[in-house]
N, C-alpha and C positions, 0 to 999 in steps of 0.2 A: 633793288635786291629781290631775288626770287623768294617766294614764301616757303615756309617749312613744309616739306613733302609729308603727306599722311601715309603711315604704314598700314597696309591692309592686314587684318588679323587672319591667321590661318584657321582659327577655331573660335567660334562664338562671336557675340556682338556686344558692344558697350555703347551706351548713349547717356548723355547728360540730362538730368531731370531739371525742371524749373527750380527745384530746391538747391541745386548746385551739387547734389550727390550723383553717383553714377549707377545705372541699372545694367545688369548683365543678363543676357539670354544665351543659352548654349544648346547644341543639338545632342539629344540622347542617341543611343545605339540605333533607335528606330527612325532617326532623322527629324523627329519632332522637336521644335524649339521650346525650351522650358526656361522660366525665369529663375534666377538665383533666389535663395531664401532670405536674402537681405540686400541692401544697397551699400555702396562703398564711397569713402571720402575722396579717393583719388583713382585715376586710371591705373596707376601702378598696383594698387590693392586689387582692383578688378581683374587685371591681367594675371596676377598671382593666383587668384581664386580660380580663374578659368584654366590655368595650367594644372592646378591640382585636380580639377574636375576631369580634365582630359586624360590625365594619368589613371584616375579611377576607372574610367570607361575602358581604356586600353588594357588595363590589368584585370578587367572583369570584376571589379569590386563595386561598380556603380549600382545603386538601387533607385528604382523609380520612386520619386517622392510622393507620387499620387497614391501608391499602394499603401504607404505608411499612414495615409490619412483614413484608412479603414478604422472603424471604431472597434473598441474592445468587445462591445456587445455583438457586433456582426461577426467578428473573427472567432469569438468563443463559440457561437452557434455553429459556424462552419466546421470548426475543429471538433466539436463534440459529435456532430453528425458523421464526420470522417472516422473517428476512432471507435464509435459505439459498437460496430459489428465485432470488434475484437475484445470487447469488455463483457464481463459478467453483468447480469441484470442488476444486481445489487450495486455494483460499481458504477454502472450507468446512472442509476437513480441518485447515488451519492454525489457524483460529479455534477449532475443537473441541479441538484439542490444547492450545492455550494456556489455554482455559477449564478443561479437565480436569486439566492438570498444574500450573498456576501460580495461577489465580484461585480456583477452588473450594476447593482444599486450604487456602488461607490465609484466604479471606474468605467462603466459601460459606455458612457458618452465620450470618453476620452479617445483621441486618436492613438493608434499604436505607437507612432513615432514620438508622441508627446510624453510618454511614460519614461521616468528616470528612476534610478534606485531610491532617491529620496521620496518619490511619489509612492512607491511600494512600501517603503518604511513607514510613511505616514498612515497608509492604509492599515498596515499591521498594527501600528500603535493605536489607531482608532478602534479596531476590534478588541484590543486588550482593554481599552478604557471602558468599552461597553460591557465588559465582564465576560466575554467569551472565553471558553476554556482553551488552554494551551493546545490541546489535541485538535480542537475545531479550527483554531487559527492556523496551525501547521498544515492541516488538510487543505484549507482554502489556498494557502500559499503554494502548496505543491501543485494544485490544479492550475493556478495562474502561471506558475513556472512552466508547466507543460504547454499551456496555450502560447506563451511568449516564445518558448523555444521553437515551437512549430512555426511561428511568424518569422523567426530568424532563418529556419531551414527552408522556408518558402520565399526568401529574399524580400520580405515585407519590411524588415528593420535590420540594421547592421548587427545589433547585439541585444541580448535580453536585459531588461531593467531589473530582473530578479537575480541580483548578485550583490553580495556584501550586506544583505539585510539580516539583522539580528532577530531571531525568532525566540518566542518564550520557551523556556525549558520545560520539558515534560516532567511531571513528578515521578520519582523513582518508586515504582510499585513492584514488589516481589511477589510471585505466586505463592500461595499457601501450599507447601509440599507436604502431603500426607504420607504416613507410613502405609505399607500394604494392609496392615491390620486396621488402621483407621478407615481406610477406604472400604474395607470389608464390612465395617460397622455401618457405614452409610448404606451400602447395598442391602444389608440384612434388615435395615429399618425402613426401606422403601416398599411401597405396595406393588404387587405384581400387576402388569409386566414391567413396570418402570424400574424395578430392581435390576432386571436384565439389561435395560437400556443404560443404567448407571454403571453396571459392571462392564459394559462395552467401552464406556469412557475411560474407566480406571484401568482395565486389564487388557484393552486392545488399543488404547490411545486415540480413539476416534474423536473428531470434532462433534459438537452437538448436532450441527446441521447434517453431518454425515450419518449419524445414528438415526436421526429423524427420517432420513431418506432411504434407509435400508428396506429392501424388498425380499420376498421369498427367494427369488432367483439369485440373490446375492449370497446366499448361505449354502455352503457345501458341508453338510453335517458329517458325511462319511470321511471326508478328507480333513475336516477341522479347519476350514478356510472361510474367511469373510471377504467378499469383493467390495471394495470401497470405490464406487464409480459415479456417485451422485451426491449432491448436497442440497439441502432444503434451506433456502434463505428467505427473509422477509424484506421487501423493498417497498417503501411508501405504503405499508399496510397490506401489500399483495404478496402471497407466498409463491415462490418461484423455484422449480427444480432446475439445477444446473450441474456442471461438472464440479468436482472438489476444488478447493482453493488452489491456485497455481496450476490447475488442470492436472494434478498428479493423481492418477488412478493407481490403486495398489491392492495387492492380494495379501491378506494378513492371516497367519495361522493363529488360532486360539487354542487354549488348553483344553484337555478332555472334559473337565468339569463344566467349563463355559459352553463347549460344543453340545454337551448333554442337555444343558438348560435351554439352548437354542432349539434343539430337536423337540423338546417337550412343548416349547412355545409354538413352533411351526405346526404341531399336531392340532392345535386348537384354533389356528387361523382360518379364515375363509379360504376357499380355493382360488387358484390363479397365481401365476408366477410373478405378476406385477403388484400383488397386494403388499401394502406397507406393513412392516413388522410392528410399528408402534403408531397408534392413532388416538384421537380423543374418544370418549365413550360413544360419540355419535359417528365414529368412523372417519372423521376428518383428519387431515395432516396436523401435526402438533405445531403450536406457536411457542417460541422460546419463553417469553415472559409468563404466559399462562401456565406452561408446563413447570417452570421453575417454582412458581408460587404454590402450585397445587401439589407437586410431587417431590421435587428435589429439596427445597428448603426445609420442609417438615422432616425429611429423612436425615438431613444434617443435624437438625436440632435434636431429634430423637437419639442420634448417635453420640450426643454430648459434645458436639463440635460447634465452632462459630467461625464466621468469616470464610466460608468455603464456597467457591463457585464451581459450576460444572467444568469450566476451563481449568481449574486447579487440578482436577482429576487427570486431565490430559497432560498437564505439566508434570504431575507426580509420576505418571507412567513413563514419560520421557526421562525423568531423573533416575528412576529405578533401572531402566534399561541401559542408559548411558553409563551408570555407575558400575554395572556388572558386565555388560557386553560391549561397551564402547559407543561412542557418539555416532558412528556411521550406522550402526544397527538401529539406534534410537531414531535417527533421521529417516530411515526407511519406514519404521513403524509409524512415525508421525506424518509421513507424506511430504517431507521436505526435500526439495531438489538440491539444497545446499546445507551442509552440516553446520555452517556458521549460524544459521537461523536457529538450529536446535540448541546450540550452546548459548546463544545470546538471549533467547526468550523462554527456554523450557528447562534444559538440564541444569540442576543446581547442586552444589556440594551436599553430600549426605552427612547428617550429624554424626560426629564421632570419627569420621574418616581421617581428619587431621591428626587426631591422637594416634590412630593406627599407623599412619605414615611416619610420625615421629618415632614410634617404637621400632618400626622397621629400619628407619634411618640410623637409629642408635645401634641396631644389630649390624648394619652395614659398616658403620664407623668402627665397630669392634672387630670387623673382619669375619663376621659370622654369616653371611648371606642366608638368613633364616626365613624360609617361606612360611613358617608357622608363627611369626611374630605378631600376627593379628592384622596385618595389612591385607587388603582385598587382593584377590588373584586376578581381578579384572585389569584390562589395560589402563594405564594412567594417562 
């Protein structure tokens, strides 16, 4: 009786190992034979695996397993080098610090393909156990997410392991919204010329770094305009001039009183269009922590206020403008490309407005459409 005829496979090769299990090799799109990532108990199991791998290749879903063996350390370095030209100096420094201090020490030697959501969840849990703040943990996770998403986009791995991971919640902190008169007290109690700097935060809505970076050429006294086109930031102890946050340059009109104060200040500045409006006594650019301790906090204390930050003045400005002139106007003043940022982080309900709305609603209910019922005339 003739022996059973062997069927030649049209794709891949299967051979029996001394252990009795079966090893599979298959050709990738480049024709190179690659072994399967495991052995099989039967030839049927091996053939099924080969069939699925062939379909992956034909449908363009196949990933070279060798590239997935790249370590997190190496891919993170390559990713950072690629994205750095598009990042601000401060963001570059922040990403590099997070990678070097939190990502590489814990995950750097792992292969990209070996990471799973549980791996990332354990990493997040470990940072929490060490007492890192929710903000720091979330920042590190966002950077790892970008690194792994880039690996997916470059066909290194089929999907990111940064999915379904529960992150620590950020504490809800509300900005301290000052009234215009309270902000005025802070300005009046600050020493010159830092009273003018603080006035620009409160009554023009500038970021602190934007105010620190203002130059003579940015001030149009006659027109009453301030051009916000630079930001001074500190990264790893180094001061860096860059474009404003989100790269949103803007031209702001300021009131006549503030324009007059700016004119007087320009008159006593050294010559040159690039000279900074505000510097240290030695003529150096300002550093936030030193400036706040020396000039801002004493002015707040002298004004009889507590728990006020420079950023609170910007948030207060956004609230005043949004309340009276609408969120879109506030977004422009603050340099936001999206008004949702303004409402989420800056504009807050003004005290007493709910009572005014209730009074107006009562008038409406009575059929009196009374515009003098105490409600604000600003858009709701």
